[in-house]
C-alpha positions as CSV (number, residue, x, y, z in Angstrom):
1,X,49.1,30.1,195.2
2,X,51.2,32.9,193.6
3,X,51.1,33.6,189.8
4,X,54.4,33.6,187.5
5,X,55.3,36.1,184.7
6,X,55.4,34.4,181.3
7,X,58.8,35.0,179.4
8,X,58.6,35.9,175.6
9,X,59.5,33.1,173.3
10,X,61.3,33.4,169.8
11,X,61.3,36.5,167.7
12,X,57.9,37.6,168.5
13,X,56.7,37.5,164.8
14,X,53.7,35.7,165.8
15,X,52.6,38.7,167.8
16,X,52.4,40.8,164.6
17,X,48.9,41.1,163.4
18,X,48.1,39.3,160.3
19,X,46.5,42.4,158.8
20,X,49.7,44.4,159.0
21,X,51.7,41.6,157.2
22,X,49.2,41.6,154.4
23,X,49.5,45.4,154.0
24,X,53.3,45.2,153.7
25,X,53.2,42.5,151.1
26,X,50.5,44.3,149.2
27,X,52.4,47.6,149.1
28,X,55.6,45.9,147.9
29,X,53.8,44.3,145.0
30,X,52.3,47.6,144.0
31,X,55.7,49.3,144.2
32,X,57.4,46.9,141.8
33,X,54.5,46.8,139.4
34,X,54.5,50.7,139.1
35,X,58.2,51.5,139.2
36,X,58.4,52.4,135.5
37,X,56.0,55.3,136.2
38,X,58.0,56.8,139.0
39,X,60.2,59.9,138.6
40,X,63.0,58.3,140.4
41,X,63.6,55.9,137.5
42,X,63.9,58.9,135.2
43,X,66.4,60.5,137.6
44,X,68.5,57.4,137.7
45,X,68.5,57.1,134.0
46,X,69.8,60.7,133.7
47,X,72.5,60.1,136.2
48,X,73.7,57.1,134.1
49,X,74.0,59.4,131.0
50,X,76.3,61.9,132.7
51,X,79.8,61.8,131.2
52,X,82.7,62.6,133.6
53,X,85.7,63.2,131.3
54,X,88.5,62.7,133.9
55,X,87.1,59.3,134.7
56,X,87.0,58.2,131.1
57,X,90.3,56.7,129.9
58,X,92.0,58.5,127.0
59,X,92.2,56.1,124.1
60,X,95.7,55.1,123.0
61,X,96.9,54.5,119.4
62,X,97.6,50.9,118.3
63,X,100.7,49.8,116.5
64,X,98.8,48.2,113.6
65,X,96.8,51.2,112.4
66,X,97.3,54.8,111.7
67,X,98.5,56.3,115.0
68,X,96.2,59.2,114.5
69,X,93.1,56.9,114.5
70,X,91.8,55.5,117.8
71,X,89.9,52.3,118.2
72,X,87.0,53.8,120.2
73,X,83.5,55.0,119.3
74,X,83.3,58.6,118.1
75,X,83.7,60.7,121.2
76,X,81.4,63.4,122.3
77,X,82.5,67.1,122.2
78,X,83.6,66.9,125.9
79,X,85.8,63.9,125.4
80,X,89.5,64.4,125.9
81,X,90.4,62.7,122.6
82,X,88.7,65.6,120.8
83,X,90.7,68.2,122.6
84,X,93.8,70.0,121.2
85,X,97.1,69.6,123.2
86,X,96.4,72.9,125.0
87,X,93.0,71.5,126.1
88,X,91.1,74.0,123.9
89,X,88.4,73.0,121.4
90,X,89.8,73.2,117.9
91,X,88.3,75.8,115.6
92,X,86.6,74.4,112.5
93,X,88.8,74.6,109.5
94,X,88.0,77.5,107.2
95,X,89.1,77.8,103.6
96,X,91.1,81.0,102.9
97,X,89.8,82.7,99.9
98,X,92.2,82.8,97.0
99,X,93.3,86.4,96.1
100,X,95.0,87.5,92.9
101,X,97.9,89.9,93.3
102,X,97.5,93.1,91.3
103,X,100.0,93.5,88.5
104,X,102.9,95.8,89.2
105,X,102.8,99.3,87.7
106,X,105.8,100.4,85.5
107,X,107.0,102.5,88.5
108,X,106.8,99.6,90.9
109,X,108.9,97.4,88.5
110,X,111.9,99.7,89.0
111,X,114.5,98.0,91.1
112,X,115.4,101.1,93.1
113,X,113.0,104.0,93.6
114,X,115.1,106.3,95.6
115,X,115.0,109.7,97.2
116,X,117.9,111.7,98.6
117,X,117.8,113.2,102.0
118,X,120.5,115.7,102.8
119,X,122.9,115.6,105.8
120,X,120.9,118.2,107.8
121,X,117.5,118.4,106.2
122,X,115.3,115.7,107.7
123,X,116.9,113.8,110.6
124,X,119.1,116.5,112.3
125,X,117.9,116.8,115.9
126,X,115.0,114.4,115.2
127,X,114.0,111.8,117.9
128,X,113.4,108.1,117.2
129,X,109.6,108.5,116.7
130,X,110.0,111.2,114.2
131,X,112.6,109.3,112.2
132,X,110.5,106.2,112.1
133,X,107.4,108.1,111.0
134,X,109.3,109.8,108.2
135,X,110.6,106.5,106.9
136,X,107.0,105.1,106.8
137,X,105.9,108.3,105.1
138,X,108.3,107.8,102.2
139,X,107.3,104.1,102.0
140,X,103.6,105.2,101.6
141,X,104.7,107.4,98.7
142,X,106.0,104.5,96.7
143,X,109.7,105.0,97.6
144,X,111.7,101.8,98.4
145,X,115.2,103.3,99.0
146,X,116.3,106.2,101.2
147,X,119.6,107.8,100.1
148,X,120.8,109.7,103.2
149,X,123.9,111.9,103.6
150,X,126.4,110.7,106.1
151,X,129.5,112.6,105.0
152,X,130.2,115.9,103.5
153,X,132.6,118.9,103.5
154,X,135.4,116.7,105.0
155,X,133.6,115.3,108.0
156,X,131.0,112.7,109.2
157,X,127.4,113.1,110.4
158,X,128.0,110.5,113.1
159,X,130.6,110.1,115.8
160,X,133.8,108.8,114.2
161,X,137.0,107.6,116.0
162,X,138.9,108.0,112.7
163,X,137.9,111.6,112.6
164,X,138.8,112.2,116.2
165,X,142.2,110.6,115.9
166,X,143.1,112.1,112.5
167,X,141.6,115.6,112.7
168,X,140.6,116.2,116.3
169,X,136.9,116.3,115.5
170,X,134.3,113.6,116.2
171,X,132.0,114.8,113.5
172,X,130.7,117.8,111.6
173,X,128.9,120.3,113.9
174,X,125.3,118.9,114.2
175,X,122.5,117.9,116.5
176,X,122.0,114.4,115.4
177,X,121.1,112.0,118.1
178,X,123.6,109.2,118.6
179,X,121.3,106.4,117.2
180,X,119.7,108.3,114.4
181,X,121.1,106.1,111.6
182,X,120.4,102.9,113.5
183,X,116.7,103.9,113.8
184,X,116.6,104.9,110.2
185,X,118.0,101.6,109.0
186,X,115.9,99.5,111.3
187,X,112.6,101.1,110.3
188,X,113.5,101.0,106.7
189,X,114.2,97.3,106.8
190,X,110.9,96.7,108.7
191,X,109.2,98.4,105.8
192,X,111.0,96.4,103.2
193,X,113.1,99.4,102.2
194,X,116.8,99.9,101.8
195,X,119.1,102.7,103.1
196,X,122.1,103.9,101.0
197,X,124.6,106.1,102.8
198,X,125.5,109.0,100.7
199,X,129.1,110.3,100.9
200,X,128.4,113.7,99.2
201,X,131.1,116.1,98.1
202,X,133.5,113.2,98.0
203,X,137.1,114.5,98.3
204,X,136.2,118.2,98.1
205,X,135.6,120.8,100.8
206,X,134.8,124.5,100.9
207,X,135.9,127.2,103.4
208,X,133.0,126.4,105.7
209,X,134.4,122.9,106.4
210,X,135.6,122.5,110.0
211,X,138.8,120.9,108.7
212,X,139.6,123.6,106.1
213,X,142.2,125.4,108.1
214,X,143.8,122.1,109.3
215,X,143.9,120.7,105.8
216,X,145.4,123.9,104.5
217,X,148.1,123.9,107.2
218,X,149.0,120.3,106.5
219,X,149.1,121.0,102.8
220,X,146.5,118.4,102.0
221,X,144.8,120.6,99.4
222,X,145.7,120.5,95.7
223,X,146.7,124.0,94.5
224,X,144.0,126.0,92.8
225,X,140.2,126.4,93.1
226,X,137.7,123.9,91.8
227,X,135.0,125.9,90.0
228,X,133.0,123.0,88.7
229,X,129.8,124.5,89.9
230,X,128.9,128.1,89.7
231,X,128.4,129.9,93.0
232,X,130.8,128.0,95.3
233,X,134.5,127.5,95.4
234,X,135.7,124.0,96.3
235,X,139.1,122.8,97.3
236,X,140.2,119.2,96.5
237,X,142.0,117.0,99.1
238,X,145.0,115.5,97.5
239,X,144.7,111.7,97.7
240,X,148.3,111.3,96.4
241,X,149.3,112.1,99.9
242,X,149.5,108.8,101.8
243,X,147.9,110.3,105.0
244,X,144.9,111.6,103.0
245,X,144.5,108.3,101.2
246,X,144.6,106.4,104.4
247,X,142.1,108.8,106.0
248,X,139.5,108.1,103.3
249,X,140.0,104.3,103.4
250,X,139.8,104.2,107.2
251,X,136.6,106.3,107.2
252,X,134.9,103.9,104.8
253,X,136.0,100.8,106.6
254,X,134.9,102.3,110.0
255,X,131.5,103.2,108.6
256,X,130.5,99.7,107.3
257,X,131.7,98.2,110.6
258,X,129.8,100.7,112.7
259,X,126.7,100.3,110.6
260,X,126.9,96.7,109.4
261,X,123.3,96.6,108.2
262,X,123.6,99.4,105.8
263,X,122.7,98.3,102.3
264,X,125.0,100.4,100.2
265,X,127.4,103.3,100.3
266,X,127.2,105.8,97.4
267,X,129.7,108.4,96.4
268,X,128.9,111.3,94.0
269,X,130.6,113.2,91.2
270,X,132.7,115.1,93.7
271,X,134.8,112.0,93.8
272,X,137.1,113.4,91.2
273,X,139.5,116.3,90.2
274,X,138.5,119.4,88.3
275,X,140.3,119.3,84.9
276,X,141.0,123.0,84.9
277,X,143.1,123.0,88.1
278,X,146.5,124.7,87.7
279,X,149.3,122.6,86.3
280,X,147.1,120.3,84.2
281,X,148.3,117.3,86.2
282,X,146.8,113.9,85.3
283,X,145.7,112.4,88.6
284,X,143.6,109.6,87.0
285,X,145.8,106.7,88.0
286,X,146.2,107.9,91.5
287,X,142.5,108.2,92.0
288,X,141.9,104.8,90.5
289,X,144.4,103.1,92.8
290,X,142.8,104.8,95.8
291,X,139.3,103.6,94.9
292,X,140.4,100.1,94.2
293,X,142.1,100.0,97.6
294,X,139.1,101.5,99.4
295,X,136.6,99.1,97.8
296,X,138.8,96.1,98.6
297,X,139.2,97.2,102.2
298,X,135.5,97.8,102.5
299,X,134.5,94.4,101.2
300,X,137.0,92.7,103.5
301,X,135.4,94.6,106.4
302,X,131.8,94.0,105.3
303,X,131.2,92.0,102.2
304,X,127.4,92.6,102.2
305,X,127.6,96.3,101.4
306,X,127.3,97.5,97.9
307,X,129.8,100.2,96.7
308,X,127.9,102.5,94.3
309,X,128.6,105.8,92.6
310,X,126.3,108.5,91.2
311,X,128.5,110.1,88.6
312,X,128.8,111.6,85.2
313,X,128.9,109.2,82.2
314,X,132.2,107.4,81.8
315,X,133.5,109.7,79.0
316,X,132.8,113.0,80.9
317,X,133.9,111.6,84.2
318,X,137.4,110.5,82.9
319,X,137.9,113.5,80.6
320,X,136.9,116.3,83.0
321,X,137.3,114.8,86.5
322,X,140.1,112.2,86.2
323,X,137.4,109.7,87.4
324,X,138.0,106.5,85.4
325,X,135.2,104.7,87.4
326,X,135.0,101.9,84.8
327,X,138.2,100.6,86.4
328,X,137.3,101.2,90.0
329,X,135.5,97.8,90.5
330,X,132.3,99.5,91.7
331,X,129.1,97.5,92.2
332,X,126.6,99.9,90.7
333,X,126.6,103.1,88.7
334,X,123.8,105.6,88.5
335,X,124.2,108.2,85.7
336,X,123.6,111.8,86.7
337,X,121.4,113.4,84.1
338,X,120.9,116.8,85.8
339,X,121.9,118.7,82.6
340,X,118.8,119.2,80.5
341,X,120.8,120.1,77.4
342,X,122.6,116.8,77.5
343,X,119.7,114.7,78.8
344,X,119.2,112.3,75.9
345,X,122.9,111.4,75.7
346,X,123.0,110.7,79.5
347,X,119.8,108.6,79.1
348,X,121.5,106.4,76.6
349,X,124.4,105.7,79.0
350,X,121.9,105.1,81.9
351,X,120.3,102.2,80.0
352,X,123.6,100.3,80.3
353,X,124.1,100.8,84.0
354,X,122.1,100.5,87.2
355,X,119.9,103.5,86.7
356,X,119.5,107.2,86.3
357,X,119.6,110.2,88.8
358,X,117.5,113.3,88.2
359,X,116.4,116.3,90.3
360,X,113.0,117.5,91.4
361,X,113.2,120.1,88.6
362,X,113.1,117.3,86.0
363,X,109.9,115.5,87.1
364,X,108.5,116.3,83.7
365,X,110.9,113.6,82.5
366,X,109.4,111.0,85.0
367,X,106.8,109.4,82.7
368,X,109.4,109.0,80.0
369,X,111.8,107.3,82.4
370,X,109.1,105.1,84.1
371,X,107.8,103.8,80.7
372,X,111.4,103.0,79.5
373,X,112.0,99.4,80.5
374,X,115.7,99.8,79.9
375,X,115.9,102.2,82.8
376,X,116.1,99.9,85.8
377,X,116.2,102.4,88.7
378,X,115.4,106.0,89.2
379,X,116.9,108.2,91.9
380,X,115.5,111.7,92.7
381,X,117.4,114.5,94.3
382,X,115.2,117.3,95.7
383,X,117.3,120.4,95.1
384,X,114.4,122.5,96.5
385,X,115.2,121.1,99.9
386,X,111.7,119.8,100.3
387,X,111.9,116.0,100.0
388,X,108.5,115.3,101.5
389,X,106.8,117.4,98.8
390,X,108.9,115.8,96.1
391,X,107.9,112.3,97.4
392,X,104.2,113.4,97.3
393,X,104.7,114.6,93.7
394,X,106.3,111.3,92.7
395,X,103.3,109.4,94.1
396,X,100.8,111.6,92.3
397,X,102.7,111.3,88.9
398,X,103.3,107.6,89.1
399,X,99.7,106.8,90.1
400,X,98.5,108.6,87.0
401,X,101.0,106.7,84.9
402,X,99.5,103.2,84.9
C-alpha cells in the first residue's frame, strides 16, 4: 500500500516552538518597561522642540484690541512676528545722549561774515575740485559769505548774451571755466554759506577795458576824467543815454536769471559820478531813476535775490557821487569804512545799516567791531590780493576774541 503526503493546515502557528514565543513576549515587555532610558526618546523629544518658522502661522491683529498687539504667546527670536518688515532683526533701542550746544562767539553772532574774492584772483582757470576745496577752506576759517567779482571794467566774467549782442564781446578776456560760478554757489550752499555776486567798478571803466574804444566811439562816456582814486583814471558811462541805461538793466536781469540760486548782488561805490567832473552837472535824479528801474526789473526776474550796495555813507555818497542810495530801494547797505581818518564817523552810520566793510589793512579794528553788537555784519576786502591769508588771520583773531 502506497503512502500519501500530508498537506499543511491553517497558518502554521502551531508549528512555532513555544520557547520562541516566550522570548518574543518577554523582549516586548522589557522594551516598554525601559523605553524612558533609551536615547531614542531623547531624540524624539528634541525633534518636537524644533521650531520651523515658515510652518508657523503669522499672528494677525484682532479688531477689538490694539492692532500692534497680537493674541499669541511671546514669540521666540526666530518667530516672524518679531521681525521687522525687511525681515531683519531690529536693533535694540539706544538712548541718544543729550548734548548742549556751545554758545556762539561774538564773531559767530554776526549775520554776515564775508570775504571778497576778486574777478581774477581765485577762480580764474580753476577746475571744479579746486573751487569746491577753496569754498570749504573759507568755511573752515569762520567765513559764511563769499563776495565774488562777476563784473568789472565794463564786462562780465561769465558768458553773456547781452554783452555779445550789445558790444560784440561775450565776456572780459579770462580763462574761467563755463560752470565756475555754478560750482561755487553749489558748494557754498552745501556748506551753509551764501554767495554774493560783486559788480565792481559799477558804471566806470578805464583804458584797459575791452569796451573802452567802442564806448568812446559811441559817445557813451561822460566828458572828463574821474580821479576819485589816486593812481588810476576812470571814465564814467553816461546812464542818461537810453542805450547805456538799458544795457545795465539787461545785464542785471540776465545775471539773476542765468544764476537763479545766487543769494545777492552787490554794487560798490563806483556806482556813482565824480563830483569834480567838468560842467558840474547834477546827475543825481538820473542815477536814482536808473537804479529804481534796475531793481524793479531784477525783482520781477528773480524775487529771491537781494540787491545790496557797499557804498559811502549817505551824506558823502549823495554829496560827492550823485548817489542818493537812500531812495534807490535797495535791500541792504554796507558802509565802506576804508578811510582811517574818518573811521569813527563811518562806524556810527554802519550801526544803522546792514553792516560795515573794511580792508585787510584794518584788522586791528576787528576786535572793536566784533564786540560791538550794533554792527550786525562785517565784510573784509583783502587789498593785498591774498584772501586765503586774510581768512586765516580772521580766524586767528576771532578765536582769541571770545
